[in-house]
C-alpha positions in Angstrom: -24.0 6.0 5.1 -20.9 5.3 7.2 -19.7 8.4 9.0 -16.0 9.1 8.8 -13.8 11.4 10.6 -10.4 12.7 9.6 -7.3 12.9 11.7 -4.4 15.1 10.5 -1.1 13.7 11.3 2.1 15.8 11.0 5.6 14.4 10.6 8.7 16.5 11.0 11.3 15.6 8.5 15.1 15.7 8.9 16.4 15.0 5.4 19.5 12.7 5.1 21.8 12.3 2.2 20.4 10.0 -0.5 21.6 6.4 -0.7 23.7 5.7 -3.8 22.1 3.3 -6.3 23.7 -0.1 -6.5 24.9 -1.1 -9.9 22.4 -3.8 -10.4 19.4 -1.5 -10.0 20.6 1.4 -12.2 18.4 0.1 -15.0 15.4 1.1 -12.8 13.8 -2.3 -13.1 11.6 -3.3 -10.2 11.7 -7.0 -11.2 12.4 -9.5 -14.0 10.6 -12.7 -14.8 11.7 -15.5 -17.1 9.1 -17.7 -18.8 9.9 -21.4 -19.7 8.9 -21.2 -23.4 7.5 -18.9 -26.0 3.9 -20.0 -25.4 3.8 -17.4 -22.6 3.0 -13.8 -23.5 4.2 -10.9 -21.4 3.7 -7.2 -21.6 3.4 -3.9 -19.8 0.0 -2.6 -19.0 0.2 0.5 -21.1 2.0 2.5 -18.4 -1.0 2.3 -16.1 1.3 2.9 -13.1 4.0 4.7 -15.1 4.4 7.6 -12.7 4.5 5.6 -9.5 5.7 2.1 -10.2 5.3 -0.6 -12.7 2.9 -3.3 -13.9 3.4 -6.4 -16.0 1.0 -9.0 -17.2 1.8 -12.6 -18.0 -0.5 -15.1 -19.6 -0.8 -18.3 -21.7 -3.6 -19.3 -24.1 -4.7 -22.7 -25.4 -5.4 -23.6 -29.0 -8.7 -21.8 -29.0 -7.1 -18.6 -27.7 -8.7 -19.0 -24.3 -6.6 -17.7 -21.4 -5.5 -20.7 -19.4 -3.2 -19.0 -16.9 -2.5 -15.4 -16.1 -0.6 -13.3 -13.6 -0.3 -9.6 -12.9 2.6 -8.0 -11.0 2.0 -4.5 -9.6 4.7 -2.4 -7.8 3.9 0.8 -6.0 6.4 3.1 -4.2 5.5 3.6 -0.6 5.7 0.3 1.4 2.1 0.2 2.5 0.6 -2.4 4.9 0.1 -5.6 2.9 -2.9 -7.0 4.7 -4.8 -3.7 4.5 -3.8 -3.3 0.9 -5.4 -6.7 0.1 -8.5 -5.8 2.0 -8.9 -2.4 0.3 -8.1 -3.5 -3.3 -9.1 -7.2 -3.5 -11.5 -8.2 -0.8 -13.4 -4.8 -1.1 -13.4 -5.4 -4.9 -11.8 -2.0 -5.7 -9.5 -3.7 -8.2 -11.0 -4.8 -11.5 -9.4 -8.3 -11.1 -11.6 -9.1 -8.1 -14.9 -7.6 -9.2 -17.6 -10.2 -9.6 -16.0 -12.6 -7.1 -18.7 -13.9 -4.7 -16.5 -15.1 -1.9 -13.0 -14.8 -0.6 -11.0 -16.9 1.7 -9.4 -15.4 4.9 -6.3 -13.3 4.5 -3.4 -15.3 5.8 0.3 -15.0 6.5 2.6 -16.6 4.0 6.0 -16.1 2.4 6.8 -15.3 -1.2 10.3 -15.2 -2.6 11.6 -15.1 1.0 9.5 -12.1 1.9 6.9 -12.1 4.7 3.6 -11.7 2.8 -0.2 -11.8 3.1 -2.4 -13.8 0.7 -6.0 -14.4 -0.1 -7.5 -17.2 -2.2 -10.7 -16.9 -4.3 -12.4 -18.3 -7.4 -13.3 -16.2 -10.4 -15.7 -17.2 -13.2 -15.0 -15.5 -16.5 -15.5 -16.4 -20.1 -17.2 -19.7 -19.3 -14.3 -20.8 -17.2 -13.6 -21.0 -13.5 -10.2 -19.7 -12.3 -8.5 -20.5 -9.0 -6.9 -17.2 -8.0 -4.5 -16.0 -5.4 -3.6 -12.4 -4.5 -0.3 -11.9 -2.6 0.9 -8.6 -1.1 4.3 -7.9 0.4 6.9 -5.2 0.9 10.4 -5.3 -0.7 12.4 -2.4 0.4 10.5 0.8 -0.4 8.1 -0.9 -2.7 4.7 -2.7 -2.2 4.2 -5.6 -4.5 0.7 -7.0 -5.4 0.9 -10.3 -7.2 -2.3 -11.7 -8.8 -2.3 -15.1 -10.3 -5.1 -17.3 -11.8 -5.4 -20.6 -13.6 -8.3 -22.7 -14.9 -9.4 -25.0 -12.2 -8.8 -28.1 -14.4 -5.2 -27.1 -15.2 -1.9 -27.3 -13.3 -0.8 -24.1 -11.7 2.3 -23.5 -13.9 2.0 -19.7 -13.5 2.4 -20.1 -9.7 5.6 -22.1 -10.3 7.0 -19.5 -12.6 6.3 -16.6 -10.2 7.8 -18.6 -7.3 11.0 -19.6 -9.2 11.6 -17.2 -12.1 10.5 -13.9 -10.7 13.4 -11.8 -9.4 12.7 -8.8 -7.2 15.1 -5.8 -7.3 14.9 -4.2 -3.9 14.8 -0.4 -3.8 15.0 0.0 -7.5 14.6 3.7 -8.2 14.4 4.5 -4.5 12.7 7.8 -3.7 15.6 10.0 -2.7 13.5 12.8 -1.2 10.4 13.2 0.9 8.9 15.4 -1.8 9.1 12.4 -4.2 7.3 10.2 -1.6 4.5 12.8 -1.3 4.2 13.0 -5.1 4.1 9.2 -5.4 1.5 8.8 -2.7 -0.6 11.6 -4.1 -0.6 9.9 -7.5 -1.9 6.7 -5.9 -4.5 8.6 -3.9 -5.9 9.9 -7.2 -7.1 6.4 -7.8 -8.0 5.1 -4.4 -7.4 5.5 -0.7 -4.3 3.9 0.8 -4.7 1.6 3.9 -2.1 2.3 6.6 -3.3 1.0 9.9 -6.1 -1.4 10.8 -9.3 0.1 9.2 -7.8 3.5 8.7 -6.9 5.0 5.4 -4.6 7.7 4.0 -6.9 10.2 2.3 -4.5 13.1 1.6 -0.8 13.8 1.9 1.0 17.0 1.4 4.3 18.8 2.1 4.6 22.0 4.0 5.9 25.1 2.1 9.3 24.9 3.9 9.5 21.1 3.1 10.0 20.2 6.8 6.6 18.6 7.5 4.6 15.9 5.9 0.9 16.4 6.6 -1.4 13.3 6.3 -5.1 13.2 6.5 -6.2 9.8 7.9 -9.8 8.6 7.5 -11.1 6.8 10.6 -14.4 4.9 10.5 -16.9 6.7 12.8 -17.6 3.5 14.6 -14.0 3.3 15.7 -13.6 6.9 16.7 -14.0 6.2 20.4 -11.8 3.1 20.2 -8.8 4.8 18.8 -5.9 5.1 21.3 -4.2 8.0 19.8 -0.7 7.5 21.2 -0.8 3.9 19.9 -2.1 5.0 16.6 0.5 7.7 16.2 3.2 5.3 17.2 2.1 2.8 14.5 2.1 5.7 12.0 5.6 6.6 13.2 6.8 3.0 12.8 5.3 2.7 9.3 6.8 5.9 8.0 10.2 5.4 9.6 10.4 1.9 8.0 9.4 3.5 4.7 12.1 6.1 4.9 14.8 4.1 6.6 17.2 4.7 3.8 16.1 8.1 2.7 15.5 10.3 5.8 15.3 10.3 9.6 11.9 11.3 10.9 10.7 12.9 14.1 7.0 12.2 14.5 4.8 14.2 16.8 3.6 12.2 19.7 0.0 12.6 21.0 -1.9 12.7 24.3 -5.7 12.6 24.8 -7.7 15.0 26.8 -11.4 14.1 27.0 -13.9 16.9 27.2 -17.7 16.9 27.6 -18.6 17.0 24.0 -15.4 16.6 22.1 -12.2 14.6 21.9 -9.2 16.9 22.0 -5.9 15.4 20.8 -2.9 17.4 21.9 0.3 16.8 20.0 3.8 17.3 21.5 7.2 16.7 20.1 9.9 14.4 21.5 10.9 17.0 24.1 7.3 17.3 25.3 6.8 20.8 23.9 3.2 21.5 23.0 2.9 21.7 19.2 -0.8 22.0 18.6 -4.2 20.6 19.3 -6.6 18.6 17.1 -10.2 19.3 18.2 -12.8 16.7 17.1 -16.3 18.0 17.6 -19.5 15.9 17.1 -21.7 15.3 15.2 -19.7 16.2 12.0 -16.4 15.3 13.6 -14.7 18.1 11.8 -11.1 18.4 12.9 -9.4 21.7 13.4 -5.7 22.2 13.8 -5.0 25.0 16.4 -1.5 26.3 16.5 
């Protein structure tokens, strides 16, 4: 069994005034998609992501009612790392769409609708048909999009053309105006699966302090990487991620970190921007339990 350790990261919040919604996003739509004719069927996935985003499914059948082409569009509030999101959901087969897939291509850089994105190609055998599939992940404003598309290998990729030409993204539709909303949205996602945030690390828990000034995040780090983590670099990456996430909602002051190595433990001491000692995270083998000492 892979051993994991958890690192608690605290972020001090300075709340800013909420950005006014633009007229074109008042309808709260994350995206629109237009199909070329009525042979295409589209629908909502029963509100599967109702509390945290949106999901739509698009597909076309042949005369025997076999699915010839299909697409799924997921939107999740939070602006998570696209490459790690693909690794966690698709390549690790956490998502039902990728279960049963024997082999995946390498995750590669791409662009989609003008956004920098990550993609992975794979084949999926289902209902006596082989589908050529692509999963694409990218961030648009405060939202992470996961686009899944597949078509029978002997057919033209019309669904790919539709998604590339008729899918319109509405950036920052229903932006999260408060940090508390972000915490609630992230917690709702975490009820389903961990969220990747940096290399092989995952967000396992997120909470808000009683005075609403601090976001506390529990980050799961693979045991094999524990000695390789350079805490200041890791915390800076966390800072960059969260500041980008909240760039229109709040200004953040993330606690910086310094490492003090001891004989049988790693002690991470956190200080604020003015170098005032805030607290210490003590990681003790073999369980690697982490204690926050004020």
